[in-house]
Structures are given as structure tokens and as C-alpha cells.
C-alpha positions in Angstrom: 170.5 134.3 116.4 170.4 131.1 118.4 167.6 128.7 117.5 165.0 128.7 120.2 166.7 131.7 121.9 163.6 133.8 121.4 161.7 131.2 123.4 159.4 130.2 120.6 158.1 127.1 119.0 156.8 126.4 115.5 153.0 127.0 115.9 152.4 123.9 113.9 153.9 121.9 116.7 152.0 123.5 119.6 151.4 126.7 121.5 154.3 129.1 121.6 156.7 129.4 124.5 157.1 133.1 124.5 157.0 134.4 128.1 155.5 137.9 127.9 155.9 140.1 130.9 152.8 140.2 133.1 152.9 143.9 132.7 154.3 145.8 129.8 155.0 145.1 126.1 158.0 143.3 124.6 160.0 143.5 121.3 162.6 141.2 119.8 164.8 143.1 117.5 167.2 141.6 115.0 169.4 144.6 114.7 171.6 143.1 112.1 171.6 140.0 109.9 175.4 139.9 109.7 177.3 137.3 111.7 180.9 136.1 112.0 179.7 132.6 112.9 178.0 130.1 110.5 175.6 128.3 112.9 173.9 125.4 111.1 170.5 126.2 112.7 170.5 130.0 112.5 166.9 131.0 112.4 167.5 134.1 110.2 170.2 132.5 108.0 172.7 135.3 108.8 175.3 136.3 106.4 179.0 137.2 106.8 178.5 140.8 105.7 175.9 143.3 106.6 173.2 143.2 103.9 171.9 146.4 102.3 168.9 148.0 103.8 169.7 147.7 107.5 168.6 150.6 109.7 171.3 153.1 110.2 172.3 154.6 113.5 170.0 157.6 113.4 167.0 155.4 112.2 167.7 152.8 114.9 168.0 155.4 117.7 164.7 157.0 116.5 163.0 153.5 116.4 164.0 153.0 120.1 162.3 156.2 121.0 159.2 155.2 119.1 159.1 151.8 120.9 159.2 153.7 124.2 156.6 156.2 123.0 154.2 153.4 122.0 154.4 151.8 125.4 156.9 149.0 124.8 158.8 148.2 128.0 161.1 145.3 127.1 163.5 145.0 124.2 165.7 142.0 123.3 168.4 142.9 120.9 169.6 140.0 118.8 171.1 139.2 115.3 173.1 138.0 113.5 175.8 139.1 115.9 174.7 142.5 117.3 178.2 143.6 118.1 179.1 143.6 114.5 177.3 146.9 114.5 179.8 149.5 115.7 176.9 151.4 117.3 175.4 148.5 119.3 176.6 149.8 122.6 175.1 153.2 121.7 171.8 151.6 121.0 171.8 149.9 124.3 172.7 153.1 126.1 169.8 154.9 124.4 167.3 152.1 125.4 168.5 152.1 129.0 168.3 155.9 129.2 164.7 155.8 128.1 163.9 153.3 130.8 163.5 150.3 128.6 164.3 147.0 130.2 166.6 145.3 127.7 169.0 142.5 127.1 171.3 141.5 124.2 172.1 138.1 122.7 175.6 137.6 121.4 178.2 135.0 120.6 180.6 137.1 122.7 183.4 136.8 120.1 183.5 140.6 119.7 183.6 141.4 123.4 187.0 142.7 124.4 188.0 144.6 127.6 186.7 148.0 126.5 183.3 146.7 125.4 183.0 144.5 128.5 183.6 147.5 130.7 180.9 149.5 128.8 178.5 146.6 129.3 179.3 146.4 133.0 178.4 150.0 133.3 175.1 149.5 131.4 174.3 146.5 133.6 174.5 148.8 136.7 172.2 151.3 134.9 169.6 148.8 133.9 170.8 146.3 131.2 169.1 143.2 132.5 171.1 140.5 130.8 173.9 139.6 128.3 172.9 136.3 126.8 175.8 134.3 125.3 175.4 131.2 123.1 177.5 128.2 124.0 176.5 124.8 122.7 178.6 122.4 124.7 181.3 122.0 127.3 184.1 121.5 124.8 185.3 122.8 121.5 184.4 119.9 119.3 180.8 119.8 120.5 180.2 123.6 120.2 181.9 123.8 116.8 179.9 120.9 115.4 177.0 123.3 114.9 178.6 126.7 115.1 181.6 126.3 112.8 185.4 126.0 113.1 187.3 128.4 115.4 184.2 129.6 117.2 184.7 128.0 120.6 187.7 129.9 121.9 186.5 133.4 120.8 183.3 132.8 122.7 185.1 131.6 125.8 187.4 134.6 125.7 184.5 137.0 125.5 182.8 135.3 128.4 186.1 135.6 130.4 186.1 139.4 129.6 182.6 139.8 130.9 183.3 137.9 134.0 186.5 139.9 134.7 184.4 143.1 134.6 181.7 141.7 136.9 179.1 140.8 134.2 177.7 137.3 134.8 176.1 136.3 131.5 173.3 133.9 131.0 174.3 131.0 128.7 172.0 129.8 126.0 172.6 126.2 125.0 170.8 124.7 122.0 170.3 120.9 122.4 171.4 118.9 119.4 172.4 115.3 118.6 176.1 115.9 119.5 175.5 117.5 122.9 172.3 115.8 124.1 174.3 113.4 126.4 176.4 116.2 127.8 173.9 118.5 129.4 175.3 118.0 133.0 178.8 118.7 131.8 177.6 121.8 130.0 176.0 123.2 133.1 179.1 122.4 135.1 181.3 124.3 132.5 178.9 127.3 132.6 179.1 127.5 136.4 182.9 127.3 136.3 183.2 130.3 134.0 181.1 132.6 136.0 177.7 132.4 134.3 174.6 133.2 136.3 172.4 130.8 134.4 172.1 128.3 131.6 169.0 128.0 129.6 168.5 124.9 127.4 166.3 124.9 124.3 165.6 122.5 121.5 167.0 122.9 118.0 164.2 123.6 115.5 164.3 122.9 111.7 163.9 126.6 110.8 165.9 129.2 109.1 169.1 127.9 107.6 168.2 124.4 108.8 164.7 124.3 107.4 164.1 120.8 105.9 167.3 119.4 107.5 166.3 117.5 110.6 169.4 115.3 110.9 171.2 117.3 113.7 168.1 117.5 115.9 168.3 115.6 119.2 166.7 112.1 119.1 166.3 111.8 122.9 162.6 112.4 123.6 161.8 115.9 124.9 160.2 114.4 128.1 163.4 112.5 128.9 165.6 115.6 128.3 163.3 117.7 130.4 163.6 115.3 133.3 167.4 115.2 133.0 167.6 119.0 133.0 165.3 119.4 136.0 167.5 116.9 137.9 170.6 118.9 136.9 168.8 122.1 138.1 168.1 120.5 141.5 171.6 119.2 141.9 173.2 122.6 141.0 170.9 124.9 142.9 172.8 127.6 144.6 175.7 127.5 142.0 173.9 128.3 138.8 170.3 128.6 137.6 169.3 125.9 135.1 166.2 126.2 133.0 164.7 124.9 129.8 161.8 125.6 127.4 161.1 122.0 126.4 157.4 121.2 126.0 154.6 123.6 125.1 153.4 125.7 128.1 149.9 124.5 129.0 147.0 126.9 129.0 147.4 129.4 131.8 151.1 128.6 132.1 152.1 130.9 129.3 150.4 133.9 127.7 147.1 132.0 127.3 146.2 134.5 124.6 148.6 135.4 121.9 149.9 138.9 122.4 151.4 139.2 118.8 151.0 142.5 117.2 149.9 144.1 120.5 152.0 143.3 123.5 154.7 141.6 121.5 156.5 142.5 118.2 159.3 141.3 116.1 161.5 143.8 114.2 163.9 142.5 111.6 167.2 144.0 110.5 165.5 146.2 107.8 163.1 147.6 110.4 160.1 145.5 109.2 157.6 145.0 111.9 155.8 141.6 112.3 153.5 140.2 115.0 156.2 137.7 116.2 159.4 135.9 115.3 157.7 132.8 113.9 155.3 134.8 111.7 158.3 136.5 110.3 159.9 133.1 109.6 156.9 131.4 108.1 155.0 134.3 106.7 157.7 136.9 105.7 155.2 138.8 103.6 153.1 139.5 106.7 154.8 142.6 107.9 153.2 146.0 108.7 155.9 147.8 106.8 159.3 149.2 107.8 160.4 151.7 110.4 162.6 153.2 107.7 159.4 154.4 105.9 156.8 155.1 108.6 156.5 155.6 112.4 155.7 152.6 114.6 152.3 154.0 115.5 151.3 153.9 111.8 152.7 150.4 111.2 150.8 149.0 114.1 147.5 149.9 112.3 148.5 148.2 109.1 146.1 145.5 107.7 148.5 142.6 108.5 149.3 143.6 112.1 145.7 144.7 112.9 144.4 141.5 111.2 146.6 139.4 113.3 145.4 141.1 116.4 141.7 140.4 115.4 142.6 136.7 115.1 144.3 136.7 118.5 141.3 138.4 120.1 138.9 135.9 118.6 141.0 133.0 119.9 141.3 134.6 123.4 142.0 132.0 126.1 142.6 129.1 123.8 146.4 128.9 124.1 146.9 128.5 120.4 148.9 130.4 117.8 146.7 132.6 115.6 149.1 131.9 112.7 147.6 128.4 112.4 144.2 130.0 111.9 145.1 132.8 109.5 144.0 130.7 106.6 140.6 130.2 108.2 140.2 133.9 108.8 141.0 134.6 105.1 138.7 131.8 104.0 135.8 133.2 106.1 136.4 136.7 105.0 136.7 135.6 101.4 133.5 133.5 101.7 131.5 136.4 103.1 132.8 138.7 100.3 132.0 136.1 97.7 128.3 135.7 98.4 126.6 136.2 95.0 124.5 139.4 94.8 121.5 137.3 93.9 121.9 135.1 96.9 122.7 132.0 94.9 122.6 128.9 97.0 124.7 126.8 94.7 128.3 127.9 94.9 131.2 126.8 97.1 130.7 129.8 99.4 126.8 130.2 99.4 125.0 131.3 102.6 124.2 128.6 105.1 120.7 127.8 106.2 120.9 127.0 109.9 118.1 124.4 109.6 116.3 122.5 106.9 114.2 124.8 104.7 111.6 122.1 104.2 109.7 119.7 106.5 111.1 116.2 106.4 107.8 114.6 107.2 108.3 112.3 104.1 111.2 110.4 105.6 109.1 107.4 106.8 108.2 106.8 103.1 111.8 106.3 102.2 112.1 103.3 104.5 115.4 104.3 106.2 115.5 101.7 109.0 118.9 100.0 108.6 119.3 101.7 105.2 122.4 103.1 103.5 121.3 106.7 102.8 122.6 109.3 100.3 121.6 112.9 100.8 122.6 116.4 99.9 124.3 118.1 102.8 122.4 121.4 103.3 122.1 122.4 106.9 122.9 118.9 108.2 119.3 118.2 109.2 118.9 115.6 106.5 121.7 113.7 108.1 120.3 114.0 111.6 116.8 113.1 110.6 118.0 110.1 108.6 119.9 108.8 111.6 116.8 109.4 113.8 114.8 107.4 111.2 117.1 104.4 111.8 119.7 104.7 108.9 122.7 102.5 109.3 124.9 105.0 107.4 124.5 108.4 105.9 126.6 110.0 103.2 126.1 113.7 102.6 127.4 115.5 99.5 127.2 119.3 99.0 129.1 121.7 96.8 129.0 124.4 99.6 132.1 124.0 101.8 130.4 126.1 104.5 127.7 123.5 104.7 130.1 120.9 106.0 131.5 123.2 108.6 128.1 124.3 109.7 126.8 120.7 110.0 129.9 119.7 112.0 129.3 122.5 114.4 125.7 121.5 114.7 126.5 117.8 115.2 129.0 118.7 117.9 126.4 120.8 119.7 123.8 118.0 119.4 126.3 115.6 120.9 127.2 117.6 124.0 124.6 120.4 124.8 121.4 120.0 126.7 118.3 120.5 124.6 117.6 124.1 125.9 121.2 125.1 125.4 121.2 123.7 121.9 118.2 125.8 120.9 119.7 128.9 122.6 123.1 128.4 120.9 121.8 127.9 117.4 118.5 129.7 117.2 117.4 132.1 119.9 118.5 135.0 122.1 121.4 137.4 122.3 123.8 134.6 123.4 123.0 132.5 120.4 126.7 132.1 119.7 128.1 132.5 123.2 131.8 132.1 122.8 132.3 130.1 125.9 129.9 127.4 124.6 131.6 127.5 121.2 135.0 126.9 122.8 133.6 124.0 124.7 132.4 122.5 121.4 135.6 123.2 119.5 137.4 120.1 120.8 134.8 118.0 118.9 135.3 119.8 115.6 137.6 118.6 112.8 140.4 120.8 111.5 138.4 122.3 108.6 135.4 123.3 110.7 137.5 124.6 113.6 139.6 126.7 111.3 136.6 128.1 109.5 134.7 129.0 112.6 137.7 130.5 114.3 138.2 132.5 111.2 134.6 133.5 111.1 134.8 134.7 114.7 137.9 136.7 113.9 136.2 138.2 110.8 133.3 139.3 113.0 135.7 140.9 115.5 135.1 138.2 118.1 131.5 139.1 118.4 129.4 135.9 118.5 126.1 137.7 118.2 127.3 139.7 115.2 128.3 136.5 113.6 125.0 134.8 114.3 123.2 137.7 112.7 125.6 138.0 109.7 125.1 136.9 106.1 127.2 133.9 106.9 124.2 132.3 108.6 121.6 133.4 106.2 119.3 133.2 109.2 118.0 136.7 110.0 114.4 136.0 109.1 114.1 132.4 110.5 111.3 131.7 112.9 112.6 129.6 115.7 109.1 128.2 116.3 108.7 127.3 112.6 112.1 125.5 112.6 111.1 123.5 115.7 107.8 122.6 114.0 109.6 121.5 110.8 112.4 119.4 112.4 111.2 116.4 114.3 114.3 116.2 116.5 113.6 119.7 117.8 110.0 119.1 118.8 110.8 117.7 122.3 113.7 116.9 124.6 113.0 113.2 124.2 113.3 113.5 120.4 116.4 115.5 120.7 118.1 112.9 123.0 117.0 110.1 120.7 118.5 111.9 117.7 121.8 112.3 119.7 122.0 108.6 120.3 121.1 107.8 116.7 123.7 110.2 115.3 126.4 108.6 117.5 125.6 105.1 116.4 125.3 105.7 112.6 128.2 105.8 110.2 128.4 109.3 108.7 130.5 110.8 105.8 130.5 114.2 104.2 131.9 115.1 100.8 132.3 118.6 99.5 131.6 118.3 95.8 128.9 118.8 93.1 126.5 115.9 93.4 126.3 115.3 89.7 130.1 114.9 89.6 130.5 113.0 92.8 127.9 110.4 92.0 130.0 109.2 89.0 133.0 108.6 91.1 133.8 105.2 92.9 132.6 106.8 96.1 129.2 107.3 94.7 128.7 103.8 93.4 126.3 102.6 96.1 124.2 100.7 96.2 122.0 103.1 98.1 118.8 102.1 99.8 117.4 105.7 100.1 118.4 109.0 98.6 117.3 112.5 99.5 117.9 115.3 96.9 116.0 117.8 98.9 114.7 120.8 96.9 117.4 120.7 94.2 114.9 120.1 91.5 113.1 123.4 92.0 116.5 125.1 91.6 117.5 123.2 88.4 117.5 126.5 86.5 120.4 127.6 88.7 122.2 124.3 88.5 121.8 124.0 84.7 121.1 127.5 83.3 119.5 127.8 80.0 116.8 126.0 78.0 116.0 122.4 79.0 117.1 122.6 82.6 114.4 120.3 84.0 115.6 117.6 81.5 119.2 118.3 82.4 118.5 117.8 86.1 116.7 114.5 85.4 119.4 113.2 83.1 122.5 114.5 84.9 121.4 114.1 88.5 118.4 111.9 89.0 119.2 109.1 86.4 122.8 108.6 87.7 121.5 108.4 91.3 118.8 105.8 90.2 121.5 103.7 88.5 123.3 103.4 91.8 120.3 102.6 93.9 119.2 99.3 95.3 116.3 98.1 93.0 113.9 98.3 95.8 115.2 101.7 97.0 113.5 105.1 97.1 114.6 108.5 95.9 113.1 111.8 97.0 114.2 113.8 94.0 112.2 117.0 94.5 110.4 119.1 97.1 107.3 121.0 96.1 106.6 124.0 98.2 102.9 124.8 98.6 101.7 122.0 96.2 98.2 123.5 96.3 99.3 126.7 94.7 98.0 125.9 91.2 98.3 129.5 90.0 102.0 129.3 89.9 102.7 132.2 92.3 105.3 130.2 94.2 107.0 128.5 91.3 110.7 128.9 90.7 110.7 126.8 87.5 108.4 124.3 85.7 109.1 121.5 88.2 106.3 122.8 90.4 103.8 121.7 87.7 102.3 118.3 88.3 102.1 117.8 84.6 105.9 118.4 84.1 106.7 116.0 87.0 104.6 113.3 85.5 106.0 113.9 82.0 109.7 113.8 83.2 109.5 111.1 85.8 106.3 109.1 85.3 107.6 106.5 83.0 111.2 105.7 84.1 111.8 102.0 83.7 111.8 100.2 87.1 110.6 103.2 89.1 107.2 104.4 90.1 106.4 108.1 90.8 104.5 108.8 94.0 104.0 112.0 95.9 103.6 112.5 99.6 101.6 115.5 100.9 102.0 117.1 104.4 101.6 120.4 106.2 103.7 123.1 104.6 107.0 124.4 105.9 106.1 127.8 104.5 102.9 128.5 106.5 99.9 127.1 108.3 97.1 126.0 106.0 99.2 125.2 103.1 100.4 121.8 101.8 103.8 120.8 100.5 104.7 117.6 98.8 107.8 115.3 98.3 108.2 113.7 94.8 109.5 110.2 95.3 110.6 107.5 92.9 110.1 104.0 94.4 111.8 101.0 93.0 109.4 98.4 91.6 111.6 95.4 92.4 110.7 93.8 95.7 113.5 94.0 98.2 
């Protein structure tokens, strides 16, 4: 098969170039992997002999019937060299008889008079195109990439086609040896009776994977301008086209049709969503037509899963293959939520907003400060910026936390206040996909991949995603969250927070705080640190006897060692500090006596506690336990 002949581009390089019919469904079918040429860039690394396992005549004829039965309307037969199959003309005749619009790609070396006459008859009956690969106007250029003694057999086959009234379309792959000869190539194609010549770029795939040396070094934009000038000059004699440059949104499919309106079938009958998925993810196939009917294969987990991704990415003009890892990560993350709801794992549920009130922030003296905080929902970062921090570094073991915080920060930076609340907290359109797509351009690779995957895992339903375990937000009170978060209390506070977040330096590290703080990145010195409510979960962080001491020695002490001597550390949040009967305790940290015993006599630090209205209910009081440096700053 010719490189680029399928009209595709590596999804890592941009949106694909497949041109799917406006109506109907298309299949590219590699009917054989055998080829009598040895093209250096062959996408399927064809071999000289037919490999075992190729579909036989009866199987291939049955498969054509199944394609028509499943609503496919267009079939491109390719190889290898299709006409190395003795039954290739029979397959074409069956496809045409069933009303399929089809074409065939060939090197033309096997086309003699009898076959040319048969193809001429098929062309009159409905065969749309015979596509012949010719990579230059002269022997030495063509054979530089296709192998010795390949030019003349191709020219002879083209001559036979022309003699029988079949005007082939020529496919020319641009490489370093022919990039200066595109006009000459078009002239030669016109002179031998071709109806069109289509130029495509050589890609480092298949047999040429990892060998970029032959690839053209003239920029694609320059080549495109040259080809378009050639097309204007030769209008009326031959049609000249190219597939250089990704098709912009709306100019191609817009939404990937892979696994639905488009399929790739390899020489063994294995069905994949598209040619490039087959190349880069060979294991992602729905099974073989030799073993099951097409209608069954289309419902396989891989094909159906690809369709879910494509649906979730609708309208984004992006290849779903680039997001498959995100889909798997999101699905794995949802499946991996601990039965006990553990918050401290790499895939723990996400709290959409801070679980505690951050009213103690003024006591941490954040104006112009360098702040260290646990990541959580991202609210600690936003509130620290609002309090005047010069820089904020967030550390959290939960990789979802970083993705959630990035989504929230993007929303904060671009949505009006009312839309922010609606998007993240309230109403049936809480995760309206249109708003998400507008935000996506502001997301990093990790966050965009994760959220795209999460959408796909939810079937593209934003409301279902908003109400899923991923958000851990089913029982949140929107009013309570607004009351707890100062930047949500008014539009003025919201806009002030937006400006503050934009001006502060921000970093996020996905790691265990107790490990990260011992790395060079955690060296500080920090002016303020916020450990949120980790202390009351020390029994989860350090299971077993002595967990309060372990939290102090393995988390708090290392943080203190990296603080400015006049800095302040909020090392524990006490929910409902007035609950002296212990009904709200998770572990002994809630006891004032335990706090004083563990933290009341640390050299250079003074224990103080700040009380404020509770995050858990009106009439209660919470407290923040703070260690203040005794050295005057």
C-alpha cells in the first residue's frame, strides 16, 4: 500500500485527513499483504509471498456481502498488491454487483490486456477508480523508493489501462528525491492518459517507522503552494490535488467516524476503527471476519469503546486514538475507588470544593508569601492567591486532584461568575459540554486527556459525569460551598480571585507530601504552609498504632524544617471543635490534650488555634491548629 494513499495522518501530528463521504459509510480493505514491489515506506510492510491466514475467496465474497448488509457504501481495495490475488477481479465484480461504490489501489504491474479489459467493463458498471502508484517522472526517481525494475512494469500497466479506456488516478508520494520534480511528475501523468494525480507526504510508518531520512525536507506549506500552482497551470488537462496539511475543523469529518462510518479491514479480516489505529494499536481490533460476522464484530469492546470516545469528542476535530489512554485512565480510576471511600490514594474521589472553611488564611500572613499547600480541590491555591501569595506550590497524591484543579482554574479564568457556579455546582447543565470544549484550550495535556476520557467513560453525558462518583459531590450543598469559600461569596470576590490567580506563580506536584517534601523541590524556604485536614486522617496515612506521632514526625517536622523561621504552618483542621464528647472524632487529633502534647513544645514554634464558624453546620465552631515561628521575620 502506498504511504498516505489512505488519506490519513498520524494522529500524534494532527487531525486525520480521511475524507468520509457526506452520506454513507466507507471501508479500506487490505485484501492481501503480498506485494511484488519492496517500497521503502510501505505502511503494512508487505511481503513477497501471501502470508498464512488471509481470507480465502469464499470468505472474502461473504465479507463483501456483510459490508453491504451493514450499510457500508464505499470500499477501497488495497494491499500489498491486490492483483496478486487471482480472485481480485471477482471480488470487484461482487462489490459492484451489490451496488457498492469501490476503487482499487495497485502498482499496475500485473495489469495485462485481459485484466485491463475486465477493469474497463467494471468501470462502466460502477468501479469508480483505479489508483496507480507512480513516484516520479522517471525511472531513477520512482525506483529510489519502490525498488529496482519497478518503473517499467508500472508504466506498461498504465498503458494497458489507457488503451482500454480506463483513465487511472496516479498517487505520488513526495520524498526527498522527487520533491523538486512535482511539476514534471504532473506533466508525465497527463501525457500517459491519467485523469488525476494526487500528491501525499511520506510518513515514517510501517516499514519506514523510525527511518525519517527519505522524508521530504521542503516545508509542507511550500510544497502545498507549489502543487496548487501546478494545479492552476494544468487545469483542463489533468486534476492535481494533495493532502498536505491537516484539514481544519469543519473542513474534514469534524468528528471521527472510526468504528462507525469508517472501518479498516486487514488481510486476515481483522476489523479496526481505522488504518492508523491498526498501525499504532494492532491489538485494538474487534476480531476477524473469518471467525464472526461483521455485525458482531462492530459490537466488540474495542470497536464500541472507540466509538464512545469519538462521540465524547464530537466536533473537536481530533483523533480519538490520542485520547484512548485518557479513557482507560478515567475508567480505571472510577473502578479503583476504594470501597471504604479512602481519600488518600492515587485515584481517590475528588471533592469539587474545599471541605473546610478557609477563614484562618489571614492568620498565615500570606501577603507576598511563598506558600506550600496540599492540592485537594484546588481551593487552597485559589484562596492563597486571593490572600496575596506571590507563589503557591500544591502537592497531592491524588492525580485526579490536579486535573480537577486545572479544570476549575480554567473555568475561573474565563467564565463569568454565574456561569462558573452553574458549570461546577448547580443545575442540569452543570457540565455543559459546549462550555467544557471552550475551556479545553486552556487545559494542559494531562487534564484534557483525563477529562476527555471521563466524558467518554460517561457516554458523553456531562450531567451523568457531574453526578458520578468521580466528583464525589452528590451531597454537596451549593449554598454551603459558597459560604465556605470566600471567592464564591460575591462576583467582586470572584473577579479579584481571577486576577490574583493570574498574577501568582503556581506549581502542582502529584506525589505523597511526606515523600516530596524531602526532595530538592520541597526545600523551601516556605513562608506559609497549609496541610488542610490531613492530621485528622493520619490513621489512614499511617495505619497502626502511633499514627498521630507518625504524622507529626514524618509530615509536620519535615515541613517545619523547610519553613522560614517566622513562617506559619496550618497542620490540622478540627471539625466542630466544640464537640467535646468525641462524636465527630476520626482519631485522637480532635482532642485538645493530644494536640498540646504532640505540638505544644516544638522548639522554635508556638501552637495557636483559630476558631471560626463551622463548615459542617450553623451554630458549630471549627478550628485551625497553627504552628507560628517564634523568630521575628
